[in-house]
N, C-alpha and C positions, 0 to 999 in steps of 0.2 A: 884417129877418126872413130874408131870403135867405141871410144869412151863417150863421145858426143852423142852417138846414136843410141846408146843404151838407156837413155832417160825415157821414162814412161809418161803417159798422159796424166796420171795421178800426181807425178812429181811436178809437172808443169802447172797443174791447178794449184798445188800447194805454194808454189813459188809466186804465182800471180796473186794469190790470196794474201800472202805476206806483204807483197808490195802495196796492195790497196789498203791494208790495215795500217801501214806506215804513213800513207798519204792522208787518211781520214782525220787525224788530230790536227794536221796543218790546215785543212779546209775549215774546220770548226773554229780555229783560232782566228782565221782571216775573216770569217763572217761576224764573229763577236766584235772584231775591231771596226768593221763597217757599221754595226749598230751603234757602238759607242760614239763613232764619229757623227752619225745622223742625229743623235739626241744631245749632242754637246751644246750647252747653252751658248748663245751669241751675245756679244756685247752691244750690238746695234739696237736702238730703241724701236719699240713696236708702235705703229701708228693705228689708232682706232677711228672709226667713222664719227663724224660730228654728232649724229643723232644718238650714239651710244654713250656719249660723255655724260657724267652726272652733273646735275645743276649745281652751280657754285653756291656755297654757303654765304648768307648775308654777312656783310662786314659790320660788326658791332663794336669796333675799336673806338669809334668816335662817340658812343653812348646813345645814338639815335636808334629808335625802333622803326623797322621797315613799315611802309604804308600797308602792305598786305596783312601784316600781323595786326595793325590797328583796325583795319576793316573787319578782320575775323573776330576780334574782340567785340566790336560794335554789333556785329551780326548776332553773336552769342548773347549779348546783353539784350538786344531787341527780342530774341526768342524767349529769353527768361521773363521779360516783362509781359509778353503775350501769354505765356503759360500761366503767370500769376493772375492776369486778367480773366483768363478762361476758368481758372479754378474758382475765383470769386463769383463769376457769373453762374457757374454750375451750382455752387452752394446756394446762391440766391434762388435759382430755379427749383432746387430741391426743397427749400423751405416753403416756397410758394405752393409747390405740389402737395406738401404735407398739410398746409393750411386749407387748401381747396378740398382735399380728401376729408379732413375733419368737418369742414362746413357742410359738405354734401351728406356725410353721415348724420349730422345733427338735423339737417333739413328733412332727410328721409324719415327719421324718427318722429319729427314734428308732424310731417304729413300723415304718417300712419296713425298717430295719436288723434289728429284732427278728424281723419276719416272714421275712425272708430267712434269718436264722440259724436260726430254727425249722424252716424247710423243709429246710435243709441237714442239721440234726440228725436230722430224720425220715428223710431219705434214707440217712444214715449208719447209723441203727438198722436200717433195712430190709436194707441190704447186709450188716451184721454177722450178721443171722439167716441169710442165705443162704451165708455163708462156711463154716459147718460142713458143710452139705450138699455144697458144692463140694469141700471137702477129702475127704469120703467118696467122692465120685464119682471123684476123682483116684486114690484108693487102689484102687478097683475096676478102673480102667483099667491100674493098674500090676501087677495080679496076673498071674502067669505061668500059661500054659495047662497046663503039665506038673504044677504043684502045686496046681491049683485045680479044684474040682468044679463042675458046673453048678448044684447046689443052693446052694453058697456064693456063687456069682456072682449068682444070682437074689436071694438073701437080702440081699446088699450093695446091689443096685439098689433093692430095696424099702425098705431103710433110708434111702437117699438121697431117695427119693420122699417118705417120711414127713416127713423134715426140711424138705424144700421146702414141703410142705403146711402144716406148722406155722408156717413163716416167713410164708407168705401169710396165714394166719389171724391171726397177730399184727399184721400190717400192715392188717388190715381187709378183705382180699380174700375174696370169696365165690365158691366154685366152683359151676358150673351143670352138673349131671349128670342130665338129665331122662328117663332111660330108663323106659319104661312110663307116662309122664305125657302129658297132652294136649299137642298141639303148640301152642306159643305163638310167633307170628311176631315178637313184640317182643324175645325173648331167644334165639330159635332160628332156624336156617337149614336148610331142608329140602334135602338133597343129592339124594335119590332117594325115590321112592314105591314101596311094596311092596304088591302086591294081597293082599287078605285076604277070606275068605268070612264072617267074623264081623262083624256090624254093630257089636258092642261095641268092637272094636279100631279102628274107623274114626277117623282123625285122631289116633292115638296114636303115640308114639315107639317105633319098633321097635329101633333101635340108635343108639348115640352114637359117631360117628367121631372127634369132637374136642370135649373139654369146653369149656364157656364160663366166663367170669369176669366178676364184677361188683364194683366198688369204690365204696363210699359212695353206692350208688344209681345209679352210672354204669356203663353196659355197656362193659366193656373189650373183650370178644370174645364173639360169639354162639356157642352150642353148635351144631355141625354134626351133623345127625342124618338118619336115614331114617325115613319116616313110613308107617304102614299106610293103605291106600286101599281102602275097600269098594266092590266093583263089583256 
């Protein structure tokens, strides 16, 4: 009995540790056998849902083409024809656009040329009307003082003035001679104010120093005048 009681706790731990170390390999082998058994392939067939099955391939053994393939080819053919038609229409529209652009460019050039020529023709007509008055004015200047009277000289100058006025009227020029009219700052320029005792003459044109002219609604030159001022 003394031999059984002489064992120490350390000896008991060592003994238990040796026992557990012997049992561990047996446990690992048993677990590996269970895993191999779980993943072992089965000979029984696996059934899949109907929705997951792939579509069967068409049977071409008899030489016939499926209707779906024929419809697909016809659709592709129609798309190709439409594309060719659109390309032809696009080319036609492009050619038409280029022709219209060229025609518009030519029209603009013709219009600019015609406007320029019309302006030149108008200037020529205006100068032609002034040439007669210029000729008369040169004749008046060529008169000799010994054989010319003052009355004849004045009459010649009046004739030249009338011809110039006619030329301006034919050209569409309007003369502004506002003597006795109310002062209008839009077409007149007051050079001096003249005092007056009559309130009715206030702001009226007393004298025209230089006539004004207006062409097609545009003021060429304002009339320079003196204006009454009531005090």
